C-alpha positions in Angstrom: -16.6 58.2 -15.3 -20.1 57.1 -16.0 -18.8 54.3 -18.3 -16.2 53.2 -15.7 -19.0 53.1 -13.1 -21.2 51.0 -15.5 -18.3 48.6 -16.3 -17.6 48.3 -12.6 -21.2 47.5 -11.7 -21.3 45.1 -14.6 -18.1 43.3 -13.5 -19.3 43.2 -9.9 -22.6 41.7 -11.1 -20.8 39.1 -13.1 -18.7 38.1 -10.1 -21.8 37.9 -7.9 -23.5 35.8 -10.6 -20.5 33.4 -10.8 -20.4 33.1 -7.0 -24.2 32.6 -6.8 -24.2 30.0 -9.6 -21.4 28.1 -7.9 -23.6 27.4 -4.9 -25.9 25.4 -7.2 -23.1 23.4 -8.8 -22.2 20.0 -7.3 -19.4 19.8 -4.8 -18.9 16.1 -5.7 -17.0 14.7 -8.6 -16.4 11.2 -9.8 -14.1 10.3 -12.7 -13.5 6.7 -13.8 -11.8 4.8 -16.6 -11.1 1.1 -17.2 -9.0 -1.1 -19.3 -8.5 -4.8 -19.8 -5.0 -6.2 -19.3 -3.8 -9.7 -20.3 -1.9 -10.3 -17.1 -2.3 -11.8 -13.7 -3.9 -9.7 -10.9 -0.7 -10.1 -8.8 1.3 -8.6 -11.6 -0.9 -5.6 -12.1 -1.3 -5.1 -8.3 2.5 -5.0 -7.9 2.8 -1.9 -10.1 0.0 -0.1 -8.2 0.8 -1.1 -4.6 4.4 0.0 -4.7 4.4 3.8 -5.0 8.0 3.8 -6.3 6.8 1.8 -9.3 4.4 4.7 -10.2 7.4 6.4 -11.8 7.0 3.8 -14.6 3.4 4.6 -15.5 1.9 7.6 -13.7 1.1 10.4 -16.2 1.3 13.0 -13.4 4.8 12.0 -12.5 6.0 11.6 -16.1 4.5 14.9 -17.3 6.6 17.1 -15.1 10.4 16.8 -15.2 10.7 19.3 -12.4 8.9 17.0 -10.0 10.7 16.5 -6.7 9.4 13.4 -5.0 10.0 12.3 -1.4 9.0 8.7 -0.4 8.2 7.2 2.9 10.7 4.6 4.2 8.1 1.9 3.3 6.9 2.5 -0.3 4.6 -0.5 -0.6 1.2 -1.2 0.9 -0.9 0.3 3.7 0.6 3.5 5.1 3.1 4.1 2.2 3.2 7.7 1.0 5.0 10.2 -1.2 5.0 13.9 -1.5 5.6 15.8 -4.8 6.3 19.3 -5.9 6.6 20.5 -9.5 6.0 23.5 -11.7 3.2 21.9 -13.6 1.7 19.5 -11.1 1.9 21.7 -8.0 2.4 20.0 -4.7 0.7 17.5 -2.4 0.8 14.1 -0.8 -0.5 10.6 -1.6 -1.0 8.0 1.0 -2.2 4.4 0.6 -5.1 4.0 3.1 -6.3 0.6 2.0 -4.5 -2.3 0.2 -6.3 -5.6 -0.4 -4.3 -8.1 -2.4 -4.9 -8.4 -5.3 -8.1 -6.6 -5.9 -8.2 -3.1 -4.4 -6.1 -0.1 -3.5 -7.4 3.2 -2.1 -5.2 6.3 -1.9 -5.9 9.6 0.0 -4.6 12.6 -2.0 -3.9 15.8 -0.2 -3.7 18.8 -2.5 -3.3 21.4 0.2 -5.6 24.4 -0.4 -7.3 22.5 -3.2 -8.6 19.9 -0.7 -8.5 16.2 -0.1 -9.7 13.5 -2.6 -9.4 9.8 -3.1 -8.0 7.8 -5.9 -8.7 4.1 -6.1 -7.7 1.1 -8.2 -10.0 -1.9 -8.6 -8.9 -5.2 -10.2 -11.5 -7.6 -11.4 -10.9 -10.9 -13.1 -12.0 -11.3 -16.7 -11.7 -14.1 -19.3 -8.3 -13.2 -20.6 -6.8 -11.4 -17.6 -8.0 -8.6 -15.5 -10.1 -5.4 -15.8 -8.3 -2.4 -14.1 -10.5 0.5 -13.0 -8.9 3.8 -11.9 -11.3 6.2 -10.2 -11.2 9.7 -8.6 -13.7 11.0 -6.0 -13.9 14.3 -4.3 -16.6 15.9 -2.1 -14.8 19.2 -1.6 -13.3 18.2 1.7 -10.6 20.5 3.0 -10.8 23.1 0.2 -9.8 26.6 1.3 -12.5 29.3 1.1 -10.7 31.3 -1.6 -10.5 28.2 -3.9 -14.1 27.0 -3.2 -15.8 28.8 -6.1 -13.1 28.1 -8.6 -13.2 24.4 -7.7 -16.9 24.1 -8.6 -16.2 25.2 -12.1 -13.1 23.1 -12.5 -15.2 20.1 -11.5 -17.4 20.6 -14.5 -14.4 19.8 -16.8 -12.8 17.2 -14.6 -14.1 14.1 -16.3 -12.7 15.2 -19.7 -9.4 16.6 -18.4 -8.6 14.0 -15.7 -10.1 11.1 -17.6 -7.8 11.6 -20.5 -4.8 11.4 -18.1 -6.3 8.2 -16.6 -6.4 6.7 -20.0 -2.7 7.5 -20.6 -1.8 5.9 -17.3 -3.9 2.8 -17.7 -2.5 2.1 -21.2 1.0 2.5 -19.7 0.2 -0.1 -16.9 -1.2 -2.4 -19.6 2.0 -2.1 -21.6 4.4 -2.8 -18.7 2.2 -5.5 -17.1 1.8 -7.5 -20.3 5.5 -7.4 -20.9 6.2 -9.2 -17.6 6.6 -13.0 -18.0 3.5 -14.5 -16.5 3.8 -17.1 -13.8 1.5 -20.0 -13.5 -1.1 -19.8 -10.8 -3.3 -22.1 -8.7 -6.6 -20.6 -7.5 -5.1 -17.2 -8.3 -1.9 -17.8 -6.4 1.6 -18.2 -7.7 2.7 -21.8 -8.1 6.0 -23.4 -9.0 7.5 -26.9 -9.1 10.9 -27.1 -7.4 13.2 -29.4 -5.4 13.0 -29.2 -1.6 15.9 -30.4 0.5 16.0 -32.5 3.6 14.5 -31.0 6.7 15.1 -31.9 10.3 12.1 -31.1 12.5 11.0 -31.3 16.1 7.4 -32.3 16.0 4.3 -33.4 17.8 1.9 -35.7 15.9 -1.7 -36.3 16.9 -5.2 -36.7 15.7 -7.0 -33.4 16.2 -10.7 -32.5 16.0 -11.3 -29.8 13.4 -13.1 -27.6 15.8 -10.1 -27.3 18.2 -7.4 -27.3 15.5 -6.6 -23.6 16.0 -6.2 -24.1 19.8 -4.0 -27.2 19.4 -1.6 -25.7 16.9 -0.9 -22.9 19.4 -0.5 -25.3 22.3 1.8 -27.6 20.4 4.0 -24.9 19.0 4.3 -23.4 22.5 5.4 -26.8 23.9 8.0 -27.3 21.1 9.1 -23.7 21.5 9.7 -24.0 25.2 11.8 -27.2 24.6 13.8 -25.4 22.0 14.5 -22.4 24.2 15.4 -24.6 27.2 18.0 -26.6 25.2 19.2 -23.7 23.1 18.4 -25.4 19.8 18.8 -23.5 16.6 15.6 -23.0 14.5 16.4 -23.2 10.8 13.2 -22.2 9.1 9.5 -21.3 9.5 7.1 -23.5 11.4 4.9 -26.0 9.5 2.4 -28.7 9.7 2.4 -32.1 7.8 -1.1 -33.3 7.1 -0.9 -37.1 7.1 -4.7 -37.7 6.8 -7.9 -35.7 6.6 -11.0 -37.3 7.9 -14.6 -35.9 8.2 -14.1 -34.1 11.5 -10.5 -35.1 12.4 -7.0 -34.4 11.1 -4.0 -36.6 11.6 -1.4 -33.8 11.7 2.2 -33.2 12.6 3.1 -29.8 14.2 6.7 -29.2 13.4 9.5 -26.6 13.7 12.6 -27.0 11.6 15.9 -27.3 13.6 19.5 -28.1 13.0 20.9 -31.6 13.0 22.3 -31.4 16.5 18.8 -31.4 18.1 17.5 -34.3 20.1 13.9 -35.4 20.7 11.9 -36.8 23.6 9.1 -39.3 24.0 6.6 -36.5 23.2 8.6 -34.2 21.0 10.0 -36.3 18.2 13.0 -35.5 16.0 12.0 -36.4 12.5 13.4 -36.0 9.0 11.4 -34.8 6.1 13.1 -36.2 3.1 14.1 -34.2 0.0 11.6 -34.2 -2.7 10.3 -32.5 -5.8 7.2 -30.5 -4.9 4.5 -28.2 -6.1 4.6 -25.1 -4.0 1.7 -22.6 -3.9 2.2 -19.2 -2.3 -1.1 -18.7 -0.6 -2.2 -15.4 0.9 -5.2 -15.3 3.3 -6.8 -16.8 6.3 -5.8 -20.4 7.3 -9.5 -21.6 7.1 -10.0 -20.7 3.4 -7.5 -23.1 1.8 -10.0 -25.8 0.6 -10.2 -24.3 -2.9 -6.4 -24.0 -3.2 -6.0 -27.7 -2.3 -8.6 -28.8 -4.9 -7.0 -26.6 -7.6 -3.5 -27.8 -6.7 -4.5 -31.4 -7.2 -5.8 -30.6 -10.7 -2.6 -28.7 -11.4 -0.5 -31.8 -10.4 -2.6 -33.9 -12.8 -2.2 -31.4 -15.6 1.6 -31.8 -15.2 1.4 -35.6 -15.5 2.6 -36.0 -11.9 1.4 -37.8 -8.8 1.3 -36.7 -5.2 4.2 -38.5 -3.4 3.6 -37.8 0.2 1.4 -35.8 2.7 1.0 -32.1 2.0 2.6 -29.5 4.2 1.8 -25.9 5.2 4.7 -23.6 5.9 3.7 -20.5 7.9 5.9 -17.7 6.5 3.9 -14.8 8.1 3.7 -14.6 11.9 0.0 -13.8 12.7 1.0 -12.5 16.1 2.8 -9.6 14.3 0.7 -9.2 11.1 -3.0 -8.8 12.0 -4.3 -8.5 8.4 -5.2 -12.0 7.3 -5.0 -11.0 3.7 -1.3 -10.5 4.1 -0.6 -13.9 5.7 1.7 -15.9 3.4 1.5 -19.7 3.7 3.4 -22.0 1.4 1.2 -25.0 0.6 3.5 -27.8 -0.5 2.6 -31.1 -2.3 5.5 -33.6 -2.7 5.3 -35.1 -6.2 6.9 -37.6 -8.5 
């Protein structure tokens, strides 16, 4: 009995020691691994920003054949999530809480009793492609009391254990991203040369001061839109502008909405035809007032293809800013007729 008592006291002392020591261990953990990939940032971003595509590279999905995954209706971008449950990987939920094309993604990971952490992907441009950094951060948020002590000791080995899985995942992303045929880009945005058909437009053309351009584009589209509604005219495509001439502080611009051939114009709202042409088309994402670098890069691209600009450039507004508030997601097709 004396030996049992001594062993009991010793075990209790050990448990107390483990608990006491845990209070001096850090409740924060950071794990990070990086890899260079010979691919465009858009390509790499596409495999990270769509949770369904994680099935192609995530070591935590691939390691457990028993995983049962449920996806949100939207699997891509801000707000997308999936839950998982497996014998080896346990269960939890991942939600994209920040998505910045084509540079950064932040995910919140809810492990239930094991707490909440963040996993992030950062994409930086390097000489031959991009540098992808995968990181994990936890500060012990949401950990249940009965898991608190254990978590402190698990954190001590986290860099080695989790880091090795990050390396597997990063190498898989590298493999699949580099296998994707790379598109040409202008200022970091996809570009292609294609034929554009004839386009009938109802438009208002005027010279606009740069400092009131935003106001006038709204007013002109409203005027054209009211005319279209009144006469039940069919709109055939996204609104656009034709930039006839750029001056120091003024722009000669045509605000236009594509319509079918039955439409008629007025003295103020003209029915014009934009002729079919070969064109360089840049798919630009971002604010409307940050396109200067794209225009300069596009002109150099045109020269590199031994072509000449054959008409005024156009901007086609694919994304409705009244619906999408995030300027980083605004898609504008910047078009240069060429020959």
